[in-house]
C-alpha positions as a Markdown table, in Angstrom:
| # | Residue | x | y | z |
|---|---|---|---|---|
| 1 | Met | 0.0 | 0.0 | 0.0 |
| 2 | Ser | 1.3 | 3.4 | -0.9 |
| 3 | Thr | 2.2 | 6.0 | 1.7 |
| 4 | Ala | -0.3 | 8.4 | 0.3 |
| 5 | Gly | -3.0 | 5.7 | 0.5 |
| 6 | Phe | -2.1 | 4.6 | 4.0 |
| 7 | Phe | -2.3 | 8.1 | 5.4 |
| 8 | Gln | -5.2 | 9.0 | 3.1 |
| 9 | Trp | -3.3 | 11.9 | 1.7 |
| 10 | Pro | -4.3 | 13.2 | -1.8 |
| 11 | Gln | -1.8 | 12.1 | -4.5 |
| 12 | Trp | -1.3 | 15.7 | -5.8 |
| 13 | Ala | -0.1 | 16.8 | -2.3 |
| 14 | Ser | 2.2 | 13.8 | -1.8 |
| 15 | Val | 3.8 | 14.1 | -5.3 |
| 16 | Cys | 4.3 | 17.8 | -4.8 |
| 17 | Cys | 6.0 | 17.2 | -1.4 |
| 18 | Leu | 8.3 | 14.5 | -2.8 |
| 19 | Gly | 9.2 | 16.6 | -5.8 |
| 20 | Leu | 10.2 | 19.6 | -3.6 |
| 21 | Leu | 12.2 | 17.4 | -1.3 |
| 22 | Ser | 14.1 | 16.1 | -4.4 |
| 23 | Cys | 14.8 | 19.7 | -5.5 |
| 24 | Leu | 16.2 | 20.5 | -2.0 |
| 25 | Leu | 18.5 | 17.5 | -2.1 |
| 26 | Leu | 19.7 | 18.4 | -5.6 |
| 27 | Leu | 20.5 | 21.9 | -4.4 |
| 28 | His | 22.5 | 20.5 | -1.5 |
| 29 | Ser | 24.4 | 18.3 | -3.9 |
| 30 | Phe | 25.0 | 21.1 | -6.3 |
| 31 | Glu | 26.4 | 23.3 | -3.6 |
| 32 | Met | 28.5 | 20.5 | -2.2 |
| 33 | Tyr | 30.1 | 19.3 | -5.4 |
| 34 | Met | 29.9 | 22.2 | -7.8 |
| 35 | Leu | 30.6 | 25.2 | -5.6 |
| 36 | Arg | 33.7 | 24.1 | -3.5 |
| 37 | Arg | 35.4 | 27.4 | -3.5 |
| 38 | Pro | 35.2 | 29.5 | -0.3 |
| 39 | Arg | 32.7 | 32.2 | -0.1 |
| 40 | His | 33.9 | 35.7 | -0.9 |
| 41 | Ala | 32.2 | 37.1 | 2.2 |
| 42 | Leu | 34.2 | 35.0 | 4.5 |
| 43 | Gly | 37.6 | 35.5 | 3.0 |
| 44 | Asn | 40.4 | 34.1 | 5.1 |
| 45 | Val | 38.4 | 34.0 | 8.3 |
| 46 | Thr | 39.1 | 30.9 | 10.5 |
| 47 | Lys | 36.5 | 29.5 | 12.8 |
| 48 | Asp | 37.6 | 28.1 | 16.1 |
| 49 | Lys | 35.8 | 25.5 | 18.3 |
| 50 | Ser | 34.4 | 28.2 | 20.6 |
| 51 | Phe | 32.5 | 29.8 | 17.7 |
| 52 | Ala | 31.1 | 26.4 | 16.6 |
| 53 | Lys | 30.0 | 25.8 | 20.2 |
| 54 | Phe | 28.3 | 29.2 | 20.4 |
| 55 | Gln | 26.6 | 28.7 | 17.0 |
| 56 | Lys | 25.3 | 25.3 | 18.1 |
| 57 | Gln | 24.1 | 26.8 | 21.4 |
| 58 | Tyr | 22.0 | 29.3 | 19.6 |
| 59 | Leu | 20.8 | 27.3 | 16.6 |
| 60 | Val | 19.6 | 24.3 | 18.7 |
| 61 | Val | 17.2 | 26.6 | 20.7 |
| 62 | Tyr | 16.3 | 28.5 | 17.6 |
| 63 | Gly | 15.4 | 25.3 | 15.8 |
| 64 | Leu | 13.3 | 24.1 | 18.7 |
| 65 | Val | 11.2 | 27.3 | 19.1 |
| 66 | Met | 10.6 | 27.6 | 15.4 |
| 67 | Phe | 9.6 | 23.9 | 15.3 |
| 68 | Ala | 7.1 | 24.6 | 18.0 |
| 69 | Asp | 5.9 | 27.7 | 16.3 |
| 70 | Trp | 5.3 | 26.0 | 13.0 |
| 71 | Leu | 3.6 | 23.1 | 14.8 |
| 72 | Gln | 0.8 | 25.3 | 16.1 |
| 73 | Gly | 0.6 | 27.3 | 12.9 |
| 74 | Thr | -0.4 | 24.4 | 10.7 |
| 75 | His | -3.9 | 23.8 | 12.2 |
| 76 | Met | -4.8 | 27.0 | 14.0 |
| 77 | Tyr | -7.3 | 27.9 | 11.3 |
| 78 | Ser | -8.9 | 24.5 | 11.2 |
| 79 | Leu | -9.0 | 24.3 | 15.1 |
| 80 | Tyr | -10.9 | 27.6 | 15.4 |
| 81 | Gln | -13.1 | 26.5 | 12.5 |
| 82 | Ser | -14.0 | 23.3 | 14.4 |
| 83 | Tyr | -14.9 | 25.4 | 17.5 |
| 84 | Asn | -17.2 | 27.5 | 15.3 |
| 85 | Met | -15.3 | 30.6 | 16.4 |
| 86 | Asn | -14.9 | 33.8 | 14.4 |
| 87 | Val | -11.5 | 33.1 | 12.9 |
| 88 | Ser | -10.8 | 36.5 | 11.6 |
| 89 | Thr | -11.6 | 38.1 | 15.0 |
| 90 | Leu | -9.1 | 35.8 | 16.7 |
| 91 | Phe | -6.4 | 36.5 | 14.1 |
| 92 | Leu | -7.0 | 40.2 | 14.2 |
| 93 | Thr | -6.7 | 40.2 | 18.0 |
| 94 | Gly | -3.2 | 38.7 | 17.8 |
| 95 | Phe | -2.2 | 41.3 | 15.2 |
| 96 | Val | -3.5 | 44.2 | 17.3 |
| 97 | Ser | -1.8 | 42.8 | 20.4 |
| 98 | Ser | 1.5 | 42.8 | 18.6 |
| 99 | Leu | 0.9 | 46.4 | 17.4 |
| 100 | Leu | 0.1 | 47.7 | 20.9 |
| 101 | Phe | 2.7 | 45.8 | 22.9 |
| 102 | Gly | 5.5 | 45.4 | 20.3 |
| 103 | Lys | 6.9 | 48.9 | 20.7 |
| 104 | Phe | 7.4 | 48.3 | 24.5 |
| 105 | Val | 9.1 | 44.9 | 24.1 |
| 106 | Gly | 12.5 | 46.4 | 23.3 |
| 107 | Ile | 12.6 | 48.5 | 26.4 |
| 108 | Leu | 11.5 | 45.7 | 28.7 |
| 109 | Val | 13.9 | 43.2 | 27.1 |
| 110 | Asp | 16.8 | 45.6 | 27.5 |
| 111 | Lys | 15.9 | 46.2 | 31.1 |
| 112 | Tyr | 15.3 | 42.6 | 32.2 |
| 113 | Gly | 17.7 | 40.8 | 29.8 |
| 114 | Arg | 17.5 | 39.1 | 26.5 |
| 115 | Arg | 17.9 | 35.5 | 27.9 |
| 116 | Asn | 15.0 | 36.2 | 30.3 |
| 117 | Ala | 12.9 | 37.5 | 27.4 |
| 118 | Cys | 13.6 | 34.3 | 25.4 |
| 119 | Phe | 12.6 | 32.2 | 28.5 |
| 120 | Met | 9.5 | 34.3 | 29.0 |
| 121 | Tyr | 8.6 | 33.7 | 25.3 |
| 122 | Cys | 8.6 | 29.9 | 26.0 |
| 123 | Ile | 6.4 | 30.3 | 29.1 |
| 124 | Leu | 3.9 | 32.4 | 27.2 |
| 125 | Glu | 3.8 | 29.9 | 24.4 |
| 126 | Ile | 3.1 | 27.0 | 26.8 |
| 127 | Ile | 0.3 | 29.0 | 28.3 |
| 128 | Ile | -1.1 | 29.9 | 24.8 |
| 129 | Asn | -1.0 | 26.3 | 23.5 |
| 130 | Leu | -2.7 | 25.0 | 26.7 |
| 131 | Ser | -5.4 | 27.7 | 26.3 |
| 132 | Glu | -6.3 | 26.4 | 22.8 |
| 133 | Glu | -7.8 | 23.3 | 24.6 |
| 134 | Val | -10.7 | 25.5 | 25.8 |
| 135 | Pro | -13.4 | 26.2 | 23.1 |
| 136 | Ile | -14.5 | 29.4 | 24.8 |
| 137 | Met | -14.1 | 32.7 | 22.8 |
| 138 | Ala | -12.9 | 34.7 | 25.8 |
| 139 | Val | -10.1 | 32.2 | 26.7 |
| 140 | Leu | -9.0 | 32.0 | 23.1 |
| 141 | Met | -9.0 | 35.9 | 22.9 |
| 142 | Val | -6.7 | 36.0 | 25.9 |
| 143 | Gly | -4.5 | 33.5 | 24.2 |
| 144 | Arg | -4.3 | 35.6 | 21.1 |
| 145 | Val | -3.4 | 38.7 | 23.1 |
| 146 | Leu | -0.6 | 36.7 | 24.7 |
| 147 | Gly | 0.3 | 35.4 | 21.3 |
| 148 | Gly | 0.8 | 38.9 | 20.0 |
| 149 | Ile | 3.3 | 39.6 | 22.8 |
| 150 | Ser | 5.1 | 36.3 | 22.4 |
| 151 | Thr | 5.4 | 37.0 | 18.6 |
| 152 | Ser | 7.1 | 40.3 | 19.3 |
| 153 | Leu | 9.5 | 38.5 | 21.6 |
| 154 | Leu | 10.2 | 35.7 | 19.1 |
| 155 | Phe | 11.2 | 38.2 | 16.3 |
| 156 | Ser | 13.4 | 40.4 | 18.5 |
| 157 | Ser | 14.9 | 38.9 | 21.6 |
| 158 | Phe | 16.4 | 35.7 | 20.1 |
| 159 | Glu | 18.2 | 37.5 | 17.3 |
| 160 | Ser | 19.3 | 40.3 | 19.6 |
| 161 | Trp | 20.7 | 37.9 | 22.1 |
| 162 | Met | 22.7 | 36.1 | 19.4 |
| 163 | Val | 24.1 | 39.3 | 17.8 |
| 164 | Phe | 25.1 | 40.9 | 21.1 |
| 165 | Glu | 26.7 | 37.6 | 22.4 |
| 166 | His | 28.5 | 37.1 | 19.0 |
| 167 | Arg | 30.1 | 40.5 | 19.3 |
| 168 | Arg | 30.8 | 40.3 | 23.1 |
| 169 | Arg | 32.8 | 37.1 | 22.5 |
| 170 | Gly | 34.9 | 38.8 | 19.8 |
| 171 | Phe | 33.9 | 36.6 | 16.9 |
| 172 | Ala | 34.5 | 38.0 | 13.4 |
| 173 | Glu | 31.7 | 40.1 | 12.0 |
| 174 | Cys | 31.7 | 38.1 | 8.8 |
| 175 | Leu | 30.7 | 34.9 | 10.6 |
| 176 | Met | 27.4 | 36.4 | 11.7 |
| 177 | Gly | 26.0 | 36.0 | 8.1 |
| 178 | Glu | 26.8 | 32.3 | 8.3 |
| 179 | Thr | 24.8 | 31.9 | 11.4 |
| 180 | Phe | 21.8 | 33.7 | 9.8 |
| 181 | Ala | 22.1 | 31.4 | 6.7 |
| 182 | Leu | 22.2 | 28.3 | 8.8 |
| 183 | Gly | 19.2 | 29.6 | 10.8 |
| 184 | Ser | 17.2 | 30.1 | 7.7 |
| 185 | Glu | 17.9 | 26.7 | 6.5 |
| 186 | Ile | 17.2 | 25.1 | 9.9 |
| 187 | Asn | 13.9 | 27.1 | 10.0 |
| 188 | Gly | 12.9 | 25.6 | 6.7 |
| 189 | Ile | 13.9 | 22.0 | 7.7 |
| 190 | Val | 12.2 | 22.1 | 11.1 |
| 191 | Ala | 9.1 | 23.6 | 9.4 |
| 192 | Val | 8.9 | 20.7 | 7.0 |
| 193 | Leu | 9.3 | 18.3 | 9.9 |
| 194 | Ala | 6.6 | 20.3 | 11.8 |
| 195 | Gly | 4.2 | 19.9 | 8.9 |
| 196 | Phe | 4.6 | 16.1 | 8.9 |
| 197 | Ala | 4.5 | 15.9 | 12.7 |
| 198 | Ala | 1.4 | 18.2 | 12.8 |
| 199 | Gln | -0.4 | 16.1 | 10.2 |
| 200 | Leu | 0.3 | 12.9 | 12.2 |
| 201 | Ala | -0.7 | 14.6 | 15.5 |
| 202 | Ala | -3.9 | 15.8 | 13.8 |
| 203 | Asp | -4.6 | 12.4 | 12.4 |
| 204 | Ile | -4.4 | 11.0 | 16.0 |
| 205 | Ser | -5.8 | 13.7 | 18.2 |
| 206 | Gly | -7.6 | 16.1 | 15.8 |
| 207 | Ser | -6.7 | 19.7 | 15.2 |
| 208 | Ile | -5.7 | 20.2 | 18.8 |
| 209 | Gly | -2.9 | 17.5 | 18.5 |
| 210 | Pro | -0.2 | 19.9 | 17.1 |
| 211 | Phe | -0.7 | 22.3 | 20.0 |
| 212 | Arg | -0.2 | 19.6 | 22.5 |
| 213 | Ala | 3.1 | 18.6 | 20.8 |
| 214 | Ala | 4.2 | 22.3 | 20.7 |
| 215 | Val | 3.9 | 22.5 | 24.5 |
| 216 | Ile | 6.5 | 19.7 | 24.9 |
| 217 | Val | 8.9 | 21.1 | 22.4 |
| 218 | Thr | 8.7 | 24.6 | 23.9 |
| 219 | Ala | 9.4 | 23.2 | 27.4 |
| 220 | Ile | 12.6 | 21.6 | 26.1 |
| 221 | Ala | 13.7 | 24.9 | 24.6 |
| 222 | Ala | 13.1 | 26.7 | 27.9 |
| 223 | Leu | 15.2 | 24.2 | 29.8 |
| 224 | Ile | 18.1 | 24.9 | 27.4 |
| 225 | Ile | 17.7 | 28.6 | 27.5 |
| 226 | Val | 18.3 | 28.6 | 31.3 |
| 227 | Ser | 22.0 | 27.6 | 30.5 |
| 228 | Trp | 22.5 | 30.7 | 28.3 |
| 229 | Pro | 24.5 | 33.7 | 29.7 |
| 230 | Glu | 22.5 | 36.9 | 30.1 |
| 231 | Asn | 23.0 | 40.1 | 28.2 |
| 232 | Tyr | 21.4 | 43.5 | 28.3 |
| 233 | Gly | 21.2 | 46.6 | 26.2 |
| 234 | Ala | 24.5 | 48.1 | 27.5 |
| 235 | Met | 27.1 | 49.2 | 25.0 |
| 236 | Val | 30.2 | 47.1 | 24.8 |
| 237 | Glu | 33.5 | 47.3 | 23.0 |
| 238 | Tyr | 34.9 | 44.3 | 21.3 |
| 239 | Lys | 38.1 | 43.4 | 19.3 |
| 240 | Gln | 37.7 | 42.4 | 15.7 |
| 241 | Lys | 39.6 | 39.3 | 14.9 |
| 242 | Asn | 40.4 | 40.2 | 11.3 |
| 243 | Ala | 40.0 | 42.9 | 8.6 |
| 244 | Cys | 37.0 | 41.4 | 6.8 |
| 245 | Val | 35.0 | 44.4 | 8.0 |
| 246 | Thr | 36.8 | 47.6 | 7.2 |
| 247 | Glu | 37.2 | 50.3 | 9.8 |
| 248 | Asp | 35.9 | 53.1 | 7.6 |
| 249 | Lys | 32.6 | 51.2 | 7.1 |
| 250 | Phe | 31.5 | 52.3 | 10.6 |
| 251 | Ser | 33.0 | 55.8 | 10.5 |
| 252 | Arg | 30.2 | 57.1 | 8.2 |
| 253 | Asp | 27.6 | 59.5 | 9.5 |
| 254 | Glu | 25.2 | 57.8 | 11.9 |
| 255 | Ile | 22.2 | 59.4 | 10.3 |
| 256 | Val | 23.0 | 57.7 | 7.0 |
| 257 | Leu | 23.1 | 54.3 | 8.8 |
| 258 | Thr | 19.9 | 55.1 | 10.6 |
| 259 | Asn | 18.1 | 56.0 | 7.4 |
| 260 | Asn | 19.3 | 52.9 | 5.7 |
| 261 | Ser | 18.2 | 50.8 | 8.6 |
| 262 | Tyr | 14.7 | 52.4 | 8.6 |
| 263 | Ala | 14.4 | 51.9 | 4.8 |
| 264 | Leu | 15.3 | 48.3 | 5.3 |
| 265 | Gly | 12.8 | 48.1 | 8.1 |
| 266 | Ile | 10.0 | 49.4 | 5.9 |
| 267 | Cys | 10.8 | 46.9 | 3.2 |
| 268 | Tyr | 11.0 | 44.1 | 5.7 |
| 269 | Ser | 7.7 | 45.0 | 7.4 |
| 270 | Leu | 5.8 | 45.4 | 4.1 |
| 271 | Phe | 7.0 | 42.0 | 2.9 |
| 272 | Glu | 6.3 | 40.3 | 6.2 |
| 273 | Gly | 2.8 | 42.0 | 6.2 |
| 274 | Ala | 2.1 | 40.2 | 2.9 |
| 275 | Val | 3.4 | 36.9 | 4.5 |
| 276 | Tyr | 0.9 | 37.3 | 7.4 |
| 277 | Val | -2.0 | 38.0 | 5.0 |
| 278 | Phe | -0.9 | 34.8 | 3.2 |
| 279 | Val | -0.8 | 32.8 | 6.4 |
| 280 | Phe | -4.4 | 33.9 | 7.0 |
| 281 | Leu | -5.7 | 33.2 | 3.5 |
| 282 | Trp | -3.8 | 30.2 | 2.1 |
| 283 | Phe | -5.9 | 27.5 | 3.7 |
| 284 | Pro | -9.4 | 28.7 | 2.7 |
| 285 | Ser | -8.1 | 29.8 | -0.8 |
| 286 | Leu | -6.8 | 26.3 | -1.6 |
| 287 | Gln | -9.6 | 24.5 | 0.2 |
| 288 | Ala | -12.1 | 26.2 | -2.1 |
| 289 | Val | -10.4 | 24.9 | -5.3 |
| 290 | Val | -8.8 | 21.5 | -4.6 |
| 291 | Pro | -10.6 | 18.4 | -5.8 |
| 292 | Asn | -13.5 | 17.4 | -3.5 |
| 293 | Gly | -12.3 | 20.0 | -1.0 |
| 294 | Asp | -9.8 | 17.4 | 0.3 |
| 295 | Met | -7.2 | 19.6 | 1.9 |
| 296 | Pro | -4.4 | 17.9 | 3.9 |
| 297 | Gly | -3.3 | 21.1 | 5.7 |
| 298 | Gly | -0.2 | 19.6 | 7.4 |
| 299 | Leu | 1.1 | 18.1 | 4.1 |
| 300 | Val | 0.6 | 21.3 | 2.1 |
| 301 | Phe | 2.2 | 23.2 | 4.9 |
| 302 | Ser | 5.2 | 20.9 | 4.6 |
| 303 | Cys | 5.4 | 21.7 | 0.9 |
| 304 | Phe | 5.5 | 25.4 | 1.8 |
| 305 | Met | 8.2 | 24.9 | 4.3 |
| 306 | Leu | 10.3 | 22.8 | 1.8 |
| 307 | Cys | 10.1 | 25.9 | -0.4 |
| 308 | Ile | 11.4 | 28.1 | 2.4 |
| 309 | Ala | 14.3 | 25.6 | 2.9 |
| 310 | Ile | 14.9 | 25.7 | -0.9 |
| 311 | Gly | 14.9 | 29.5 | -0.7 |
| 312 | Gly | 17.4 | 29.5 | 2.1 |
| 313 | Lys | 19.7 | 27.1 | 0.2 |
| 314 | Leu | 19.3 | 29.2 | -2.9 |
| 315 | Phe | 20.5 | 32.2 | -0.9 |
| 316 | Ser | 23.6 | 30.2 | 0.2 |
| 317 | Val | 24.3 | 29.2 | -3.4 |
| 318 | Ile | 23.7 | 32.7 | -4.9 |
| 319 | Ser | 26.0 | 34.2 | -2.2 |
| 320 | Asn | 28.9 | 32.4 | -3.9 |
| 321 | Phe | 28.5 | 34.5 | -7.0 |
| 322 | Gly | 28.9 | 37.9 | -5.2 |
| 323 | Ile | 25.4 | 39.2 | -6.1 |
| 324 | Arg | 24.4 | 42.1 | -3.9 |
| 325 | Glu | 21.8 | 41.5 | -1.3 |
| 326 | Glu | 19.9 | 44.6 | -2.3 |
| 327 | Met | 19.4 | 43.4 | -5.9 |
| 328 | Leu | 18.4 | 39.9 | -4.6 |
| 329 | Leu | 15.8 | 41.5 | -2.3 |
| 330 | Leu | 14.4 | 43.5 | -5.3 |
| 331 | Ala | 14.2 | 40.4 | -7.5 |
| 332 | Thr | 12.6 | 38.4 | -4.7 |
| 333 | Thr | 9.9 | 41.1 | -4.1 |
| 334 | Ala | 9.1 | 41.3 | -7.8 |
| 335 | Ala | 8.7 | 37.5 | -8.1 |
| 336 | Ser | 6.5 | 37.5 | -5.0 |
| 337 | Val | 4.2 | 40.1 | -6.6 |
| 338 | Val | 3.7 | 37.9 | -9.7 |
| 339 | Ala | 3.2 | 34.8 | -7.6 |
| 340 | Leu | 0.5 | 36.4 | -5.4 |
| 341 | Leu | -1.4 | 37.7 | -8.5 |
| 342 | Ile | -2.1 | 34.2 | -9.8 |
| 343 | Pro | -5.1 | 33.5 | -7.5 |
| 344 | Thr | -6.8 | 36.6 | -8.8 |
| 345 | Val | -6.7 | 35.4 | -12.4 |
| 346 | Ser | -7.1 | 31.6 | -12.1 |
| 347 | Asn | -9.3 | 29.1 | -10.3 |
| 348 | Asp | -7.1 | 26.1 | -11.2 |
| 349 | Tyr | -5.7 | 24.7 | -8.0 |
| 350 | Arg | -2.4 | 23.7 | -9.7 |
| 351 | Trp | -1.7 | 27.3 | -10.8 |
| 352 | Ile | -2.7 | 28.7 | -7.4 |
| 353 | Leu | -0.6 | 26.1 | -5.5 |
| 354 | Gly | 2.3 | 26.8 | -7.9 |
| 355 | Gly | 2.1 | 30.5 | -7.2 |
| 356 | Phe | 2.0 | 29.9 | -3.5 |
| 357 | Leu | 5.1 | 27.6 | -3.7 |
| 358 | Val | 7.0 | 30.3 | -5.6 |
| 359 | Phe | 6.0 | 32.9 | -3.0 |
| 360 | Glu | 7.3 | 30.6 | -0.2 |
| 361 | Ile | 10.6 | 30.2 | -2.0 |
| 362 | Cys | 10.8 | 34.0 | -2.1 |
| 363 | Val | 10.2 | 34.0 | 1.7 |
| 364 | Gly | 13.1 | 31.6 | 2.2 |
| 365 | Leu | 15.3 | 33.9 | 0.2 |
| 366 | Gln | 14.1 | 37.1 | 1.9 |
| 367 | Ser | 14.8 | 36.0 | 5.5 |
| 368 | Pro | 18.6 | 35.6 | 5.4 |
| 369 | Cys | 18.9 | 38.4 | 2.9 |
| 370 | Cys | 17.3 | 40.9 | 5.3 |
| 371 | Ala | 19.2 | 39.5 | 8.2 |
| 372 | Thr | 22.5 | 40.0 | 6.3 |
| 373 | Leu | 21.5 | 43.6 | 5.4 |
| 374 | Arg | 20.6 | 44.4 | 9.0 |
| 375 | Gly | 24.2 | 43.4 | 9.9 |
| 376 | Lys | 25.4 | 45.6 | 7.1 |
| 377 | Tyr | 23.4 | 48.7 | 7.8 |
| 378 | Phe | 23.2 | 48.6 | 11.6 |
| 379 | Ser | 26.2 | 50.3 | 13.3 |
| 380 | Ile | 28.5 | 47.8 | 15.0 |
| 381 | Thr | 29.3 | 50.1 | 17.9 |
| 382 | Lys | 25.7 | 51.1 | 18.7 |
| 383 | Asp | 23.2 | 48.6 | 20.0 |
| 384 | Trp | 20.3 | 49.7 | 17.8 |
| 385 | Arg | 19.3 | 46.2 | 16.6 |
| 386 | Leu | 16.7 | 45.4 | 19.2 |
| 387 | Lys | 15.1 | 48.9 | 19.1 |
| 388 | Leu | 14.8 | 48.8 | 15.3 |
| 389 | Leu | 13.6 | 45.3 | 15.2 |
| 390 | Cys | 10.8 | 46.3 | 17.6 |
| 391 | Lys | 9.9 | 49.3 | 15.5 |
| 392 | Gln | 9.8 | 47.1 | 12.4 |
| 393 | Ser | 7.5 | 44.8 | 14.2 |
| 394 | Thr | 5.2 | 47.7 | 15.1 |
| 395 | Leu | 5.1 | 48.8 | 11.5 |
| 396 | Leu | 4.4 | 45.2 | 10.4 |
| 397 | Trp | 1.3 | 44.8 | 12.6 |
| 398 | Met | 0.0 | 48.2 | 11.4 |
């Protein structure tokens, strides 16, 4: 008996998932055997064991929290639908919560510590996922309010902790981009695994299954975070280990750097705004056009996440050719516009699904691209990263 038949998954979704997985493996092989030369960005930088240990320390936790986040995201719409709740109201509540509280997150995180903020994120997520067990609108609304706060923490405190700790330990600035690229690829991989795990959990326990699994994964991440060193918003001096970042790069006028940072923040927020609209609409849009309305949400979600992993790997490959991140970001945005126009001109589920897959590849490209540009445009001697990330988050929810 075939896998698709055993799990009662539609053939079109299974074939799509296997095809995307093959593409990802081919990209890995291409990079491994055809692009053996060192990246231009890293030059002659040498990586010691302490950097590898630090990178692992961060990426393990990052992978776990993203895995838990993707787990609950796969069946949130269907869960609220099964409760006969107003789905749009619940989603809007989360967005408004992030808008209202996001701008205060940076101040509180700097005051009480980035590690503590990461730990608090885990606690909030556990409470939120447990609240999803209760089919009462008021309880779910409280969960969405807390979800807005936790989302602001997710997209600010983890990255800020890593960047500050990277510089405090004196690692080469060039190596930060490698961590971002690995993080993007890990995000895609764990998202794929989360899609399969969520589908299996939903097959066993219904739409609430993925939320129960997310509680366990988040608790493991919280236990690891306890071992992290704390850092705050204080300014620190550090010694660069090589000349891969020139001194005059950071001697430019701070206003120019600030303007570049805010311009990047606007671009990032607008793109992520489109992503969140997509998150809200992809399930009902596809469900309305797929054959017999048979919509395996977890499997389709895995296809999307494979596309994000493909996008992250494409960024890694393209980086070898010295293409500027600004041009890549422009091309990615243009391709996203075309992909999202497809559902407005076609009712064929194959064309719509294809457009959605292209858009998710663009998402996978955009994430490490913007992270690298943040490292490029944010002053290295001023700890502006957390403040600007929070301002970007506020603009996003608007």
